[in-house]
Predicted model as a PDB file, atoms N, CA, C, CB and O in Angstrom, pLDDT in the B-factor column:
MODEL        1                                                                  
ATOM      1  N   ASP A   1      -2.491  19.634 -12.084  1.00 67.00           N  
ATOM      2  CA  ASP A   1      -2.112  18.389 -11.421  1.00 67.00           C  
ATOM      3  C   ASP A   1      -1.568  18.685 -10.027  1.00 67.00           C  
ATOM      4  CB  ASP A   1      -1.066  17.619 -12.257  1.00 67.00           C  
ATOM      5  O   ASP A   1      -0.877  19.681  -9.814  1.00 67.00           O  
ATOM      6  N   SER A   2      -1.885  17.821  -9.105  1.00 89.00           N  
ATOM      7  CA  SER A   2      -1.402  18.000  -7.738  1.00 89.00           C  
ATOM      8  C   SER A   2      -0.004  17.399  -7.602  1.00 89.00           C  
ATOM      9  CB  SER A   2      -2.376  17.352  -6.719  1.00 89.00           C  
ATOM     10  O   SER A   2       0.441  16.600  -8.427  1.00 89.00           O  
ATOM     11  N   GLU A   3       0.658  17.807  -6.547  1.00 91.00           N  
ATOM     12  CA  GLU A   3       1.997  17.267  -6.277  1.00 91.00           C  
ATOM     13  C   GLU A   3       1.932  15.763  -6.034  1.00 91.00           C  
ATOM     14  CB  GLU A   3       2.632  17.973  -5.062  1.00 91.00           C  
ATOM     15  O   GLU A   3       2.786  15.012  -6.505  1.00 91.00           O  
ATOM     16  N   LEU A   4       0.905  15.328  -5.290  1.00 88.00           N  
ATOM     17  CA  LEU A   4       0.757  13.891  -5.046  1.00 88.00           C  
ATOM     18  C   LEU A   4       0.507  13.120  -6.336  1.00 88.00           C  
ATOM     19  CB  LEU A   4      -0.383  13.638  -4.067  1.00 88.00           C  
ATOM     20  O   LEU A   4       1.085  12.052  -6.540  1.00 88.00           O  
ATOM     21  N   ALA A   5      -0.330  13.640  -7.190  1.00 92.00           N  
ATOM     22  CA  ALA A   5      -0.604  12.974  -8.463  1.00 92.00           C  
ATOM     23  C   ALA A   5       0.672  12.858  -9.283  1.00 92.00           C  
ATOM     24  CB  ALA A   5      -1.682  13.736  -9.256  1.00 92.00           C  
ATOM     25  O   ALA A   5       0.917  11.837  -9.926  1.00 92.00           O  
ATOM     26  N   ASN A   6       1.470  13.896  -9.257  1.00 91.00           N  
ATOM     27  CA  ASN A   6       2.745  13.851  -9.983  1.00 91.00           C  
ATOM     28  C   ASN A   6       3.706  12.854  -9.341  1.00 91.00           C  
ATOM     29  CB  ASN A   6       3.388  15.246 -10.027  1.00 91.00           C  
ATOM     30  O   ASN A   6       4.429  12.143 -10.039  1.00 91.00           O  
ATOM     31  N   THR A   7       3.711  12.806  -8.017  1.00 89.00           N  
ATOM     32  CA  THR A   7       4.592  11.871  -7.313  1.00 89.00           C  
ATOM     33  C   THR A   7       4.295  10.436  -7.710  1.00 89.00           C  
ATOM     34  CB  THR A   7       4.449  12.033  -5.799  1.00 89.00           C  
ATOM     35  O   THR A   7       5.208   9.636  -7.908  1.00 89.00           O  
ATOM     36  N   TRP A   8       3.019  10.117  -7.825  1.00 87.00           N  
ATOM     37  CA  TRP A   8       2.603   8.737  -8.106  1.00 87.00           C  
ATOM     38  C   TRP A   8       2.183   8.552  -9.559  1.00 87.00           C  
ATOM     39  CB  TRP A   8       1.457   8.336  -7.188  1.00 87.00           C  
ATOM     40  O   TRP A   8       1.536   7.559  -9.891  1.00 87.00           O  
ATOM     41  N   ASN A   9       2.537   9.485 -10.419  1.00 88.00           N  
ATOM     42  CA  ASN A   9       2.231   9.380 -11.852  1.00 88.00           C  
ATOM     43  C   ASN A   9       0.753   9.092 -12.115  1.00 88.00           C  
ATOM     44  CB  ASN A   9       3.081   8.288 -12.486  1.00 88.00           C  
ATOM     45  O   ASN A   9       0.399   8.318 -13.003  1.00 88.00           O  
ATOM     46  N   ASP A  10      -0.094   9.737 -11.317  1.00 88.00           N  
ATOM     47  CA  ASP A  10      -1.547   9.613 -11.456  1.00 88.00           C  
ATOM     48  C   ASP A  10      -2.057   8.179 -11.283  1.00 88.00           C  
ATOM     49  CB  ASP A  10      -1.969  10.129 -12.807  1.00 88.00           C  
ATOM     50  O   ASP A  10      -3.147   7.862 -11.758  1.00 88.00           O  
ATOM     51  N   GLN A  11      -1.314   7.327 -10.629  1.00 89.00           N  
ATOM     52  CA  GLN A  11      -1.702   5.931 -10.435  1.00 89.00           C  
ATOM     53  C   GLN A  11      -1.964   5.662  -8.949  1.00 89.00           C  
ATOM     54  CB  GLN A  11      -0.602   4.977 -10.975  1.00 89.00           C  
ATOM     55  O   GLN A  11      -1.049   5.753  -8.130  1.00 89.00           O  
ATOM     56  N   ALA A  12      -3.185   5.339  -8.611  1.00 91.00           N  
ATOM     57  CA  ALA A  12      -3.559   4.998  -7.234  1.00 91.00           C  
ATOM     58  C   ALA A  12      -2.929   5.984  -6.244  1.00 91.00           C  
ATOM     59  CB  ALA A  12      -3.123   3.550  -6.898  1.00 91.00           C  
ATOM     60  O   ALA A  12      -2.258   5.584  -5.292  1.00 91.00           O  
ATOM     61  N   VAL A  13      -3.153   7.252  -6.482  1.00 93.00           N  
ATOM     62  CA  VAL A  13      -2.490   8.324  -5.730  1.00 93.00           C  
ATOM     63  C   VAL A  13      -2.761   8.226  -4.228  1.00 93.00           C  
ATOM     64  CB  VAL A  13      -2.949   9.685  -6.247  1.00 93.00           C  
ATOM     65  O   VAL A  13      -1.824   8.228  -3.430  1.00 93.00           O  
ATOM     66  N   ILE A  14      -4.007   8.141  -3.848  1.00 92.00           N  
ATOM     67  CA  ILE A  14      -4.354   8.098  -2.421  1.00 92.00           C  
ATOM     68  C   ILE A  14      -3.817   6.818  -1.785  1.00 92.00           C  
ATOM     69  CB  ILE A  14      -5.889   8.191  -2.227  1.00 92.00           C  
ATOM     70  O   ILE A  14      -3.275   6.841  -0.680  1.00 92.00           O  
ATOM     71  N   GLU A  15      -3.973   5.713  -2.492  1.00 94.00           N  
ATOM     72  CA  GLU A  15      -3.520   4.430  -1.964  1.00 94.00           C  
ATOM     73  C   GLU A  15      -2.007   4.394  -1.783  1.00 94.00           C  
ATOM     74  CB  GLU A  15      -3.958   3.302  -2.884  1.00 94.00           C  
ATOM     75  O   GLU A  15      -1.515   3.978  -0.735  1.00 94.00           O  
ATOM     76  N   ASN A  16      -1.270   4.828  -2.800  1.00 94.00           N  
ATOM     77  CA  ASN A  16       0.189   4.848  -2.701  1.00 94.00           C  
ATOM     78  C   ASN A  16       0.659   5.768  -1.585  1.00 94.00           C  
ATOM     79  CB  ASN A  16       0.803   5.284  -4.026  1.00 94.00           C  
ATOM     80  O   ASN A  16       1.590   5.436  -0.852  1.00 94.00           O  
ATOM     81  N   ASN A  17       0.025   6.906  -1.456  1.00 94.00           N  
ATOM     82  CA  ASN A  17       0.413   7.839  -0.406  1.00 94.00           C  
ATOM     83  C   ASN A  17       0.110   7.260   0.976  1.00 94.00           C  
ATOM     84  CB  ASN A  17      -0.309   9.180  -0.591  1.00 94.00           C  
ATOM     85  O   ASN A  17       0.879   7.459   1.917  1.00 94.00           O  
ATOM     86  N   SER A  18      -1.004   6.547   1.098  1.00 96.00           N  
ATOM     87  CA  SER A  18      -1.352   5.914   2.374  1.00 96.00           C  
ATOM     88  C   SER A  18      -0.333   4.848   2.762  1.00 96.00           C  
ATOM     89  CB  SER A  18      -2.750   5.294   2.296  1.00 96.00           C  
ATOM     90  O   SER A  18       0.077   4.761   3.919  1.00 96.00           O  
ATOM     91  N   VAL A  19       0.070   4.041   1.788  1.00 96.00           N  
ATOM     92  CA  VAL A  19       1.089   3.024   2.053  1.00 96.00           C  
ATOM     93  C   VAL A  19       2.383   3.682   2.514  1.00 96.00           C  
ATOM     94  CB  VAL A  19       1.343   2.164   0.797  1.00 96.00           C  
ATOM     95  O   VAL A  19       2.985   3.262   3.503  1.00 96.00           O  
ATOM     96  N   ARG A  20       2.802   4.705   1.800  1.00 96.00           N  
ATOM     97  CA  ARG A  20       4.044   5.393   2.167  1.00 96.00           C  
ATOM     98  C   ARG A  20       3.955   5.951   3.585  1.00 96.00           C  
ATOM     99  CB  ARG A  20       4.349   6.527   1.168  1.00 96.00           C  
ATOM    100  O   ARG A  20       4.896   5.815   4.367  1.00 96.00           O  
ATOM    101  N   SER A  21       2.837   6.573   3.913  1.00 97.00           N  
ATOM    102  CA  SER A  21       2.676   7.154   5.255  1.00 97.00           C  
ATOM    103  C   SER A  21       2.711   6.077   6.334  1.00 97.00           C  
ATOM    104  CB  SER A  21       1.358   7.937   5.345  1.00 97.00           C  
ATOM    105  O   SER A  21       3.365   6.246   7.363  1.00 97.00           O  
ATOM    106  N   GLY A  22       2.014   4.979   6.102  1.00 96.00           N  
ATOM    107  CA  GLY A  22       1.989   3.894   7.070  1.00 96.00           C  
ATOM    108  C   GLY A  22       3.356   3.260   7.272  1.00 96.00           C  
ATOM    109  O   GLY A  22       3.757   2.982   8.401  1.00 96.00           O  
ATOM    110  N   LEU A  23       4.059   3.036   6.189  1.00 96.00           N  
ATOM    111  CA  LEU A  23       5.386   2.433   6.300  1.00 96.00           C  
ATOM    112  C   LEU A  23       6.380   3.388   6.962  1.00 96.00           C  
ATOM    113  CB  LEU A  23       5.896   2.022   4.917  1.00 96.00           C  
ATOM    114  O   LEU A  23       7.296   2.951   7.658  1.00 96.00           O  
ATOM    115  N   ARG A  24       6.201   4.658   6.749  1.00 96.00           N  
ATOM    116  CA  ARG A  24       7.051   5.643   7.439  1.00 96.00           C  
ATOM    117  C   ARG A  24       6.803   5.629   8.944  1.00 96.00           C  
ATOM    118  CB  ARG A  24       6.798   7.056   6.881  1.00 96.00           C  
ATOM    119  O   ARG A  24       7.737   5.776   9.732  1.00 96.00           O  
ATOM    120  N   LEU A  25       5.559   5.455   9.339  1.00 96.00           N  
ATOM    121  CA  LEU A  25       5.252   5.355  10.770  1.00 96.00           C  
ATOM    122  C   LEU A  25       5.971   4.169  11.401  1.00 96.00           C  
ATOM    123  CB  LEU A  25       3.736   5.227  10.988  1.00 96.00           C  
ATOM    124  O   LEU A  25       6.451   4.250  12.532  1.00 96.00           O  
ATOM    125  N   LEU A  26       6.038   3.070  10.659  1.00 95.00           N  
ATOM    126  CA  LEU A  26       6.701   1.882  11.188  1.00 95.00           C  
ATOM    127  C   LEU A  26       8.206   2.084  11.375  1.00 95.00           C  
ATOM    128  CB  LEU A  26       6.456   0.706  10.268  1.00 95.00           C  
ATOM    129  O   LEU A  26       8.852   1.299  12.069  1.00 95.00           O  
ATOM    130  N   GLN A  27       8.754   3.105  10.777  1.00 95.00           N  
ATOM    131  CA  GLN A  27      10.171   3.404  10.967  1.00 95.00           C  
ATOM    132  C   GLN A  27      10.425   4.085  12.308  1.00 95.00           C  
ATOM    133  CB  GLN A  27      10.681   4.286   9.831  1.00 95.00           C  
ATOM    134  O   GLN A  27      11.565   4.164  12.766  1.00 95.00           O  
ATOM    135  N   GLN A  28       9.366   4.571  12.928  1.00 96.00           N  
ATOM    136  CA  GLN A  28       9.494   5.210  14.242  1.00 96.00           C  
ATOM    137  C   GLN A  28       9.416   4.136  15.319  1.00 96.00           C  
ATOM    138  CB  GLN A  28       8.386   6.294  14.457  1.00 96.00           C  
ATOM    139  O   GLN A  28       8.533   3.279  15.295  1.00 96.00           O  
ATOM    140  N   SER A  29      10.336   4.193  16.249  1.00 95.00           N  
ATOM    141  CA  SER A  29      10.456   3.126  17.246  1.00 95.00           C  
ATOM    142  C   SER A  29       9.172   2.874  18.029  1.00 95.00           C  
ATOM    143  CB  SER A  29      11.558   3.457  18.204  1.00 95.00           C  
ATOM    144  O   SER A  29       8.875   1.724  18.352  1.00 95.00           O  
ATOM    145  N   GLU A  30       8.409   3.909  18.341  1.00 96.00           N  
ATOM    146  CA  GLU A  30       7.192   3.690  19.132  1.00 96.00           C  
ATOM    147  C   GLU A  30       6.091   2.956  18.365  1.00 96.00           C  
ATOM    148  CB  GLU A  30       6.660   5.013  19.615  1.00 96.00           C  
ATOM    149  O   GLU A  30       5.150   2.447  18.975  1.00 96.00           O  
ATOM    150  N   PHE A  31       6.197   2.896  17.048  1.00 97.00           N  
ATOM    151  CA  PHE A  31       5.193   2.206  16.232  1.00 97.00           C  
ATOM    152  C   PHE A  31       5.717   0.932  15.583  1.00 97.00           C  
ATOM    153  CB  PHE A  31       4.684   3.133  15.164  1.00 97.00           C  
ATOM    154  O   PHE A  31       4.944   0.163  15.012  1.00 97.00           O  
ATOM    155  N   ASN A  32       7.000   0.709  15.665  1.00 96.00           N  
ATOM    156  CA  ASN A  32       7.600  -0.412  14.958  1.00 96.00           C  
ATOM    157  C   ASN A  32       7.493  -1.701  15.768  1.00 96.00           C  
ATOM    158  CB  ASN A  32       9.059  -0.113  14.639  1.00 96.00           C  
ATOM    159  O   ASN A  32       8.294  -1.951  16.670  1.00 96.00           O  
ATOM    160  N   PHE A  33       6.505  -2.502  15.436  1.00 96.00           N  
ATOM    161  CA  PHE A  33       6.314  -3.784  16.109  1.00 96.00           C  
ATOM    162  C   PHE A  33       7.022  -4.911  15.355  1.00 96.00           C  
ATOM    163  CB  PHE A  33       4.817  -4.095  16.244  1.00 96.00           C  
ATOM    164  O   PHE A  33       6.877  -6.082  15.708  1.00 96.00           O  
ATOM    165  N   LEU A  34       7.777  -4.566  14.332  1.00 96.00           N  
ATOM    166  CA  LEU A  34       8.426  -5.562  13.489  1.00 96.00           C  
ATOM    167  C   LEU A  34       9.881  -5.834  13.873  1.00 96.00           C  
ATOM    168  CB  LEU A  34       8.365  -5.120  12.061  1.00 96.00           C  
ATOM    169  O   LEU A  34      10.561  -6.604  13.195  1.00 96.00           O  
ATOM    170  N   THR A  35      10.352  -5.231  14.919  1.00 95.00           N  
ATOM    171  CA  THR A  35      11.785  -5.307  15.240  1.00 95.00           C  
ATOM    172  C   THR A  35      12.269  -6.733  15.483  1.00 95.00           C  
ATOM    173  CB  THR A  35      12.082  -4.467  16.462  1.00 95.00           C  
ATOM    174  O   THR A  35      13.426  -7.042  15.199  1.00 95.00           O  
ATOM    175  N   SER A  36      11.429  -7.590  15.991  1.00 96.00           N  
ATOM    176  CA  SER A  36      11.854  -8.965  16.267  1.00 96.00           C  
ATOM    177  C   SER A  36      11.657  -9.885  15.057  1.00 96.00           C  
ATOM    178  CB  SER A  36      11.085  -9.517  17.463  1.00 96.00           C  
ATOM    179  O   SER A  36      12.024 -11.059  15.102  1.00 96.00           O  
ATOM    180  N   TRP A  37      11.089  -9.361  13.997  1.00 97.00           N  
ATOM    181  CA  TRP A  37      10.840 -10.159  12.800  1.00 97.00           C  
ATOM    182  C   TRP A  37      12.110 -10.260  11.960  1.00 97.00           C  
ATOM    183  CB  TRP A  37       9.692  -9.551  11.970  1.00 97.00           C  
ATOM    184  O   TRP A  37      12.950  -9.361  11.989  1.00 97.00           O  
ATOM    185  N   SER A  38      12.246 -11.338  11.221  1.00 97.00           N  
ATOM    186  CA  SER A  38      13.385 -11.497  10.312  1.00 97.00           C  
ATOM    187  C   SER A  38      13.223 -10.557   9.118  1.00 97.00           C  
ATOM    188  CB  SER A  38      13.512 -12.973   9.832  1.00 97.00           C  
ATOM    189  O   SER A  38      12.140 -10.028   8.864  1.00 97.00           O  
ATOM    190  N   LYS A  39      14.307 -10.366   8.405  1.00 97.00           N  
ATOM    191  CA  LYS A  39      14.259  -9.510   7.217  1.00 97.00           C  
ATOM    192  C   LYS A  39      13.251 -10.061   6.201  1.00 97.00           C  
ATOM    193  CB  LYS A  39      15.666  -9.395   6.573  1.00 97.00           C  
ATOM    194  O   LYS A  39      12.517  -9.302   5.568  1.00 97.00           O  
ATOM    195  N   LYS A  40      13.226 -11.374   6.056  1.00 98.00           N  
ATOM    196  CA  LYS A  40      12.291 -12.011   5.132  1.00 98.00           C  
ATOM    197  C   LYS A  40      10.845 -11.759   5.550  1.00 98.00           C  
ATOM    198  CB  LYS A  40      12.561 -13.516   5.055  1.00 98.00           C  
ATOM    199  O   LYS A  40       9.998 -11.483   4.700  1.00 98.00           O  
ATOM    200  N   GLU A  41      10.551 -11.850   6.847  1.00 98.00           N  
ATOM    201  CA  GLU A  41       9.196 -11.599   7.351  1.00 98.00           C  
ATOM    202  C   GLU A  41       8.794 -10.139   7.149  1.00 98.00           C  
ATOM    203  CB  GLU A  41       9.102 -11.968   8.839  1.00 98.00           C  
ATOM    204  O   GLU A  41       7.663  -9.852   6.759  1.00 98.00           O  
ATOM    205  N   ARG A  42       9.715  -9.227   7.412  1.00 97.00           N  
ATOM    206  CA  ARG A  42       9.421  -7.800   7.217  1.00 97.00           C  
ATOM    207  C   ARG A  42       9.167  -7.487   5.749  1.00 97.00           C  
ATOM    208  CB  ARG A  42      10.578  -6.936   7.741  1.00 97.00           C  
ATOM    209  O   ARG A  42       8.276  -6.704   5.419  1.00 97.00           O  
ATOM    210  N   LYS A  43       9.946  -8.096   4.879  1.00 97.00           N  
ATOM    211  CA  LYS A  43       9.770  -7.871   3.442  1.00 97.00           C  
ATOM    212  C   LYS A  43       8.413  -8.393   2.979  1.00 97.00           C  
ATOM    213  CB  LYS A  43      10.901  -8.551   2.645  1.00 97.00           C  
ATOM    214  O   LYS A  43       7.730  -7.744   2.187  1.00 97.00           O  
ATOM    215  N   ARG A  44       8.026  -9.566   3.475  1.00 97.00           N  
ATOM    216  CA  ARG A  44       6.732 -10.128   3.103  1.00 97.00           C  
ATOM    217  C   ARG A  44       5.590  -9.283   3.654  1.00 97.00           C  
ATOM    218  CB  ARG A  44       6.611 -11.568   3.604  1.00 97.00           C  
ATOM    219  O   ARG A  44       4.600  -9.049   2.962  1.00 97.00           O  
ATOM    220  N   PHE A  45       5.722  -8.825   4.893  1.00 97.00           N  
ATOM    221  CA  PHE A  45       4.716  -7.954   5.497  1.00 97.00           C  
ATOM    222  C   PHE A  45       4.535  -6.699   4.646  1.00 97.00           C  
ATOM    223  CB  PHE A  45       5.114  -7.576   6.944  1.00 97.00           C  
ATOM    224  O   PHE A  45       3.411  -6.313   4.325  1.00 97.00           O  
ATOM    225  N   ARG A  46       5.641  -6.072   4.286  1.00 96.00           N  
ATOM    226  CA  ARG A  46       5.605  -4.851   3.472  1.00 96.00           C  
ATOM    227  C   ARG A  46       4.894  -5.120   2.146  1.00 96.00           C  
ATOM    228  CB  ARG A  46       7.040  -4.321   3.215  1.00 96.00           C  
ATOM    229  O   ARG A  46       4.012  -4.361   1.743  1.00 96.00           O  
ATOM    230  N   SER A  47       5.273  -6.183   1.483  1.00 95.00           N  
ATOM    231  CA  SER A  47       4.669  -6.535   0.202  1.00 95.00           C  
ATOM    232  C   SER A  47       3.171  -6.785   0.341  1.00 95.00           C  
ATOM    233  CB  SER A  47       5.352  -7.768  -0.382  1.00 95.00           C  
ATOM    234  O   SER A  47       2.389  -6.354  -0.506  1.00 95.00           O  
ATOM    235  N   THR A  48       2.773  -7.469   1.391  1.00 95.00           N  
ATOM    236  CA  THR A  48       1.356  -7.765   1.628  1.00 95.00           C  
ATOM    237  C   THR A  48       0.570  -6.493   1.883  1.00 95.00           C  
ATOM    238  CB  THR A  48       1.196  -8.724   2.811  1.00 95.00           C  
ATOM    239  O   THR A  48      -0.521  -6.317   1.340  1.00 95.00           O  
ATOM    240  N   ILE A  49       1.111  -5.604   2.703  1.00 95.00           N  
ATOM    241  CA  ILE A  49       0.434  -4.331   2.986  1.00 95.00           C  
ATOM    242  C   ILE A  49       0.254  -3.534   1.698  1.00 95.00           C  
ATOM    243  CB  ILE A  49       1.235  -3.502   4.024  1.00 95.00           C  
ATOM    244  O   ILE A  49      -0.814  -2.972   1.457  1.00 95.00           O  
ATOM    245  N   ILE A  50       1.282  -3.486   0.884  1.00 94.00           N  
ATOM    246  CA  ILE A  50       1.195  -2.746  -0.383  1.00 94.00           C  
ATOM    247  C   ILE A  50       0.096  -3.338  -1.258  1.00 94.00           C  
ATOM    248  CB  ILE A  50       2.556  -2.773  -1.134  1.00 94.00           C  
ATOM    249  O   ILE A  50      -0.721  -2.601  -1.810  1.00 94.00           O  
ATOM    250  N   GLN A  51       0.070  -4.653  -1.388  1.00 92.00           N  
ATOM    251  CA  GLN A  51      -0.952  -5.305  -2.216  1.00 92.00           C  
ATOM    252  C   GLN A  51      -2.357  -5.043  -1.694  1.00 92.00           C  
ATOM    253  CB  GLN A  51      -0.701  -6.806  -2.279  1.00 92.00           C  
ATOM    254  O   GLN A  51      -3.269  -4.747  -2.466  1.00 92.00           O  
ATOM    255  N   ILE A  52      -2.525  -5.152  -0.394  1.00 93.00           N  
ATOM    256  CA  ILE A  52      -3.858  -4.955   0.204  1.00 93.00           C  
ATOM    257  C   ILE A  52      -4.352  -3.534  -0.016  1.00 93.00           C  
ATOM    258  CB  ILE A  52      -3.828  -5.268   1.710  1.00 93.00           C  
ATOM    259  O   ILE A  52      -5.498  -3.328  -0.414  1.00 93.00           O  
ATOM    260  N   VAL A  53      -3.503  -2.564   0.238  1.00 93.00           N  
ATOM    261  CA  VAL A  53      -3.928  -1.164   0.107  1.00 93.00           C  
ATOM    262  C   VAL A  53      -4.146  -0.800  -1.356  1.00 93.00           C  
ATOM    263  CB  VAL A  53      -2.886  -0.220   0.736  1.00 93.00           C  
ATOM    264  O   VAL A  53      -5.132  -0.136  -1.676  1.00 93.00           O  
ATOM    265  N   LEU A  54      -3.265  -1.211  -2.242  1.00 91.00           N  
ATOM    266  CA  LEU A  54      -3.453  -0.893  -3.655  1.00 91.00           C  
ATOM    267  C   LEU A  54      -4.700  -1.567  -4.225  1.00 91.00           C  
ATOM    268  CB  LEU A  54      -2.225  -1.312  -4.455  1.00 91.00           C  
ATOM    269  O   LEU A  54      -5.290  -1.069  -5.184  1.00 91.00           O  
ATOM    270  N   ALA A  55      -5.097  -2.677  -3.651  1.00 89.00           N  
ATOM    271  CA  ALA A  55      -6.310  -3.362  -4.104  1.00 89.00           C  
ATOM    272  C   ALA A  55      -7.562  -2.552  -3.808  1.00 89.00           C  
ATOM    273  CB  ALA A  55      -6.417  -4.728  -3.449  1.00 89.00           C  
ATOM    274  O   ALA A  55      -8.618  -2.831  -4.377  1.00 89.00           O  
ATOM    275  N   THR A  56      -7.472  -1.559  -2.936  1.00 90.00           N  
ATOM    276  CA  THR A  56      -8.640  -0.728  -2.630  1.00 90.00           C  
ATOM    277  C   THR A  56      -8.863   0.364  -3.666  1.00 90.00           C  
ATOM    278  CB  THR A  56      -8.487  -0.101  -1.260  1.00 90.00           C  
ATOM    279  O   THR A  56      -9.842   1.107  -3.580  1.00 90.00           O  
ATOM    280  N   ASP A  57      -7.973   0.471  -4.640  1.00 90.00           N  
ATOM    281  CA  ASP A  57      -8.134   1.454  -5.716  1.00 90.00           C  
ATOM    282  C   ASP A  57      -9.257   0.977  -6.629  1.00 90.00           C  
ATOM    283  CB  ASP A  57      -6.798   1.651  -6.522  1.00 90.00           C  
ATOM    284  O   ASP A  57      -9.079   0.042  -7.410  1.00 90.00           O  
ATOM    285  N   MET A  58     -10.396   1.615  -6.530  1.00 84.00           N  
ATOM    286  CA  MET A  58     -11.568   1.184  -7.284  1.00 84.00           C  
ATOM    287  C   MET A  58     -11.372   1.284  -8.795  1.00 84.00           C  
ATOM    288  CB  MET A  58     -12.763   2.004  -6.877  1.00 84.00           C  
ATOM    289  O   MET A  58     -12.064   0.602  -9.551  1.00 84.00           O  
ATOM    290  N   ALA A  59     -10.452   2.113  -9.239  1.00 80.00           N  
ATOM    291  CA  ALA A  59     -10.175   2.212 -10.669  1.00 80.00           C  
ATOM    292  C   ALA A  59      -9.571   0.913 -11.196  1.00 80.00           C  
ATOM    293  CB  ALA A  59      -9.232   3.389 -10.952  1.00 80.00           C  
ATOM    294  O   ALA A  59      -9.656   0.625 -12.390  1.00 80.00           O  
ATOM    295  N   ARG A  60      -8.959   0.128 -10.304  1.00 73.00           N  
ATOM    296  CA  ARG A  60      -8.337  -1.134 -10.699  1.00 73.00           C  
ATOM    297  C   ARG A  60      -9.156  -2.338 -10.260  1.00 73.00           C  
ATOM    298  CB  ARG A  60      -6.942  -1.230 -10.122  1.00 73.00           C  
ATOM    299  O   ARG A  60      -8.709  -3.473 -10.422  1.00 73.00           O  
ATOM    300  N   CYS A  61     -10.308  -2.124  -9.726  1.00 66.00           N  
ATOM    301  CA  CYS A  61     -11.091  -3.203  -9.126  1.00 66.00           C  
ATOM    302  C   CYS A  61     -11.320  -4.354 -10.097  1.00 66.00           C  
ATOM    303  CB  CYS A  61     -12.425  -2.670  -8.641  1.00 66.00           C  
ATOM    304  O   CYS A  61     -11.159  -5.512  -9.714  1.00 66.00           O  
ATOM    305  N   ASN A  62     -11.680  -4.078 -11.303  1.00 60.00           N  
ATOM    306  CA  ASN A  62     -11.977  -5.141 -12.263  1.00 60.00           C  
ATOM    307  C   ASN A  62     -10.748  -5.952 -12.650  1.00 60.00           C  
ATOM    308  CB  ASN A  62     -12.597  -4.553 -13.500  1.00 60.00           C  
ATOM    309  O   ASN A  62     -10.874  -7.102 -13.069  1.00 60.00           O  
ATOM    310  N   THR A  63      -9.577  -5.374 -12.516  1.00 57.00           N  
ATOM    311  CA  THR A  63      -8.372  -6.127 -12.863  1.00 57.00           C  
ATOM    312  C   THR A  63      -7.786  -6.829 -11.659  1.00 57.00           C  
ATOM    313  CB  THR A  63      -7.335  -5.211 -13.476  1.00 57.00           C  
ATOM    314  O   THR A  63      -7.025  -7.784 -11.816  1.00 57.00           O  
ATOM    315  N   SER A  64      -8.119  -6.379 -10.459  1.00 53.00           N  
ATOM    316  CA  SER A  64      -7.537  -6.963  -9.258  1.00 53.00           C  
ATOM    317  C   SER A  64      -8.343  -8.117  -8.690  1.00 53.00           C  
ATOM    318  CB  SER A  64      -7.384  -5.915  -8.217  1.00 53.00           C  
ATOM    319  O   SER A  64      -7.780  -9.122  -8.257  1.00 53.00           O  
ATOM    320  N   PHE A  65      -9.649  -7.973  -8.693  1.00 54.00           N  
ATOM    321  CA  PHE A  65     -10.491  -8.962  -8.031  1.00 54.00           C  
ATOM    322  C   PHE A  65     -11.671  -9.333  -8.911  1.00 54.00           C  
ATOM    323  CB  PHE A  65     -10.980  -8.437  -6.682  1.00 54.00           C  
ATOM    324  O   PHE A  65     -12.432  -8.476  -9.359  1.00 54.00           O  
ATOM    325  N   HIS A  66     -11.802 -10.614  -9.142  1.00 56.00           N  
ATOM    326  CA  HIS A  66     -12.919 -11.071  -9.967  1.00 56.00           C  
ATOM    327  C   HIS A  66     -14.275 -10.804  -9.330  1.00 56.00           C  
ATOM    328  CB  HIS A  66     -12.779 -12.541 -10.244  1.00 56.00           C  
ATOM    329  O   HIS A  66     -15.272 -10.654 -10.037  1.00 56.00           O  
ATOM    330  N   PHE A  67     -14.324 -10.742  -7.997  1.00 53.00           N  
ATOM    331  CA  PHE A  67     -15.620 -10.559  -7.325  1.00 53.00           C  
ATOM    332  C   PHE A  67     -16.118  -9.118  -7.411  1.00 53.00           C  
ATOM    333  CB  PHE A  67     -15.512 -10.973  -5.862  1.00 53.00           C  
ATOM    334  O   PHE A  67     -17.244  -8.844  -6.993  1.00 53.00           O  
ATOM    335  N   CYS A  68     -15.341  -8.213  -7.924  1.00 56.00           N  
ATOM    336  CA  CYS A  68     -15.794  -6.826  -8.095  1.00 56.00           C  
ATOM    337  C   CYS A  68     -16.626  -6.684  -9.367  1.00 56.00           C  
ATOM    338  CB  CYS A  68     -14.588  -5.862  -8.139  1.00 56.00           C  
ATOM    339  O   CYS A  68     -17.382  -5.723  -9.517  1.00 56.00           O  
ATOM    340  N   ARG A  69     -16.487  -7.627 -10.265  1.00 56.00           N  
ATOM    341  CA  ARG A  69     -17.180  -7.550 -11.542  1.00 56.00           C  
ATOM    342  C   ARG A  69     -18.662  -7.904 -11.380  1.00 56.00           C  
ATOM    343  CB  ARG A  69     -16.517  -8.482 -12.566  1.00 56.00           C  
ATOM    344  O   ARG A  69     -19.056  -8.670 -10.500  1.00 56.00           O  
ATOM    345  N   ASP A  70     -19.450  -7.319 -12.258  1.00 56.00           N  
ATOM    346  CA  ASP A  70     -20.872  -7.663 -12.271  1.00 56.00           C  
ATOM    347  C   ASP A  70     -21.035  -9.105 -12.703  1.00 56.00           C  
ATOM    348  CB  ASP A  70     -21.667  -6.723 -13.207  1.00 56.00           C  
ATOM    349  O   ASP A  70     -20.280  -9.576 -13.554  1.00 56.00           O  
ATOM    350  N   PRO A  71     -22.006  -9.828 -12.138  1.00 53.00           N  
ATOM    351  CA  PRO A  71     -22.220 -11.226 -12.522  1.00 53.00           C  
ATOM    352  C   PRO A  71     -22.738 -11.362 -13.937  1.00 53.00           C  
ATOM    353  CB  PRO A  71     -23.185 -11.886 -11.569  1.00 53.00           C  
ATOM    354  O   PRO A  71     -22.967 -12.477 -14.406  1.00 53.00           O  
TER     355      PRO A  71                                                      
ENDMDL                                                                          
END                                                                             
């Protein structure tokens, strides 16, 4: 098992790691375009980004989106 797989308990490993990396970048002042946003807006943005990226996990496609299923 890889360290990343262990970190994310083998669940959407690449997706979770991508979210973490992206959100860490936003903590750096040169990338943080959210500074003027309210706490509520930042929280919603974070939640939306997490949902969008985790939805790209093809192992969960059938449970996340009905349009991924065969007709």
